[in-house]
Rosetta silent file (secondary structure, phi, psi, omega in degrees, C-alpha in Angstrom):
SEQUENCE: MKDAIILGAVTLGLIVGYAANEYRHMLEHIECNSYSTKHSKWDGYVAKDEHGQLRCFWLEREYPWRIRQGVPA
SCORE:     score description
SCORE:     0.000 S_00000001
   1 L     0.000  -42.567 -179.306  144.138  131.732  121.872 S_00000001
   2 H   -64.062  -38.695  178.961  142.686  133.190  118.679 S_00000001
   3 H   -65.417  -36.583  179.427  145.450  131.570  116.611 S_00000001
   4 H   -66.291  -37.908  178.127  144.721  128.167  118.177 S_00000001
   5 H   -66.447  -42.986  179.195  141.030  128.419  117.223 S_00000001
   6 H   -65.001  -44.438  179.334  141.896  129.351  113.640 S_00000001
   7 H   -63.108  -40.481  177.705  144.461  126.548  113.408 S_00000001
   8 H   -64.001  -41.087  179.326  141.930  124.064  114.845 S_00000001
   9 H   -65.788  -41.239  178.230  139.260  125.171  112.351 S_00000001
  10 H   -64.531  -44.168  179.207  141.663  124.825  109.416 S_00000001
  11 H   -61.984  -44.992  178.423  142.761  121.375  110.603 S_00000001
  12 H   -61.796  -41.828  178.132  139.163  120.225  111.033 S_00000001
  13 H   -62.183  -40.297  177.946  138.304  121.515  107.552 S_00000001
  14 H   -65.806  -40.783 -179.950  141.223  119.618  106.031 S_00000001
  15 H   -65.595  -45.876  179.941  140.231  116.390  107.790 S_00000001
  16 H   -64.810  -41.939  178.482  136.578  116.650  106.736 S_00000001
  17 H   -63.478  -41.845  178.104  137.558  117.519  103.162 S_00000001
  18 H   -63.396  -45.486 -179.422  139.967  114.595  102.967 S_00000001
  19 H   -62.713  -41.909  179.500  137.361  112.153  104.327 S_00000001
  20 H   -65.055  -39.479  179.369  134.707  113.392  101.877 S_00000001
  21 H   -66.938  -40.753  177.569  137.119  113.048   98.956 S_00000001
  22 H   -63.662  -40.530  178.391  138.064  109.492   99.972 S_00000001
  23 H   -63.678  -44.328  178.123  134.376  108.543  100.230 S_00000001
  24 H   -62.722  -42.333  179.714  133.666  110.001   96.770 S_00000001
  25 H   -63.336  -39.405  178.909  136.708  108.208   95.353 S_00000001
  26 H   -62.860  -40.880 -178.535  135.529  104.926   96.881 S_00000001
  27 H   -70.379  -25.192 -179.408  132.103  105.272   95.233 S_00000001
  28 L   -71.858  -12.519 -178.380  133.641  105.938   91.821 S_00000001
  29 L  -115.373   40.308  179.609  135.061  102.412   91.791 S_00000001
  30 L   -78.781  157.829  176.918  131.929  100.453   92.527 S_00000001
  31 L  -120.311  133.606  175.949  131.228   97.143   90.875 S_00000001
  32 L  -117.479   82.515 -173.438  127.843   96.041   89.616 S_00000001
  33 L   -69.898  147.475  173.718  128.531   92.392   88.945 S_00000001
  34 L   -73.555  154.191  179.278  126.419   90.263   86.660 S_00000001
  35 E  -153.324  167.331  179.089  124.554   87.381   88.264 S_00000001
  36 E  -122.736  144.100  170.324  122.151   84.539   87.545 S_00000001
  37 L  -111.862 -173.443 -175.782  118.913   83.521   89.223 S_00000001
  38 L   -59.890  -38.053 -174.104  117.023   80.282   88.739 S_00000001
  39 L  -120.276    5.153 -177.867  115.330   81.415   85.510 S_00000001
  40 L  -153.859  161.353  177.180  117.296   84.437   84.255 S_00000001
  41 E  -120.109  135.429 -175.700  120.716   86.006   83.773 S_00000001
  42 E  -120.094  130.422  176.055  121.369   89.663   84.644 S_00000001
  43 E   -98.793  126.651 -176.899  124.170   91.884   83.260 S_00000001
  44 E   -92.473  142.509  179.029  125.325   94.612   85.672 S_00000001
  45 E  -138.838  156.695  175.381  126.165   98.204   84.677 S_00000001
  46 E  -107.868  138.071  176.942  127.106  101.439   86.465 S_00000001
  47 E  -132.220  150.635  177.185  125.280  104.684   85.679 S_00000001
  48 E  -116.959  128.481 -179.449  125.775  108.273   86.878 S_00000001
  49 L   -84.490 -177.919 -175.885  122.744  110.532   87.279 S_00000001
  50 L   -66.699  -14.165  177.839  122.592  114.292   86.633 S_00000001
  51 L   -97.399    2.376  178.477  123.756  114.960   90.216 S_00000001
  52 L    85.799    6.076  179.479  126.863  112.816   89.816 S_00000001
  53 L   -82.862  138.235 -179.225  125.616  109.973   92.018 S_00000001
  54 E   -91.203  143.584  179.857  126.533  106.469   90.908 S_00000001
  55 E  -139.915  154.892  172.233  123.958  103.692   90.692 S_00000001
  56 E   -99.237  147.120  167.393  123.894  100.075   89.627 S_00000001
  57 E  -145.578  153.043 -177.000  121.387   98.670   87.218 S_00000001
  58 E  -125.630  133.949  176.415  120.946   95.226   85.751 S_00000001
  59 E  -107.632  132.243  177.495  119.498   94.255   82.376 S_00000001
  60 E   -71.587  136.680 -173.826  118.006   90.835   81.908 S_00000001
  61 L   -74.443  -24.165 -177.230  119.801   88.987   79.140 S_00000001
  62 L  -128.857  170.704  178.918  116.694   87.316   77.678 S_00000001
  63 L   -54.389  134.701   17.503  112.995   88.050   77.191 S_00000001
  64 L   -93.666   18.054  174.220  111.146   89.814   78.917 S_00000001
  65 L    51.953   51.478  179.374  114.309   92.030   79.232 S_00000001
  66 L   -74.792  164.940  178.227  113.459   93.495   82.605 S_00000001
  67 E  -124.596  135.467  172.824  115.563   96.118   84.373 S_00000001
  68 E  -119.577  147.279  178.491  116.560   96.185   88.056 S_00000001
  69 E  -134.371  161.824  179.715  118.229   99.123   89.743 S_00000001
  70 E  -166.489  163.939  176.588  119.913   99.805   93.034 S_00000001
  71 L  -104.569  131.318 -178.940  122.147  102.135   94.994 S_00000001
  72 L   -61.956  140.808 -179.888  125.552  100.749   95.948 S_00000001
  73 L   -88.194    0.000    0.000  125.923   99.976   99.625 S_00000001
């Protein structure tokens, strides 16, 4: 019985670790595409903060050179 509990805990740990790694890997390949609105064009970029989290941000191509940011969904 004790061996079954240990084996179950190890299996659960491997499954959770694998799922977390796949999720992290998926986020590392995000796309922040450029787009246009009626009066402006925005260039998309990916940035990583000090905690390793990825974010999108967009720079306006022309004056007033605004910045938009977002978290990938």
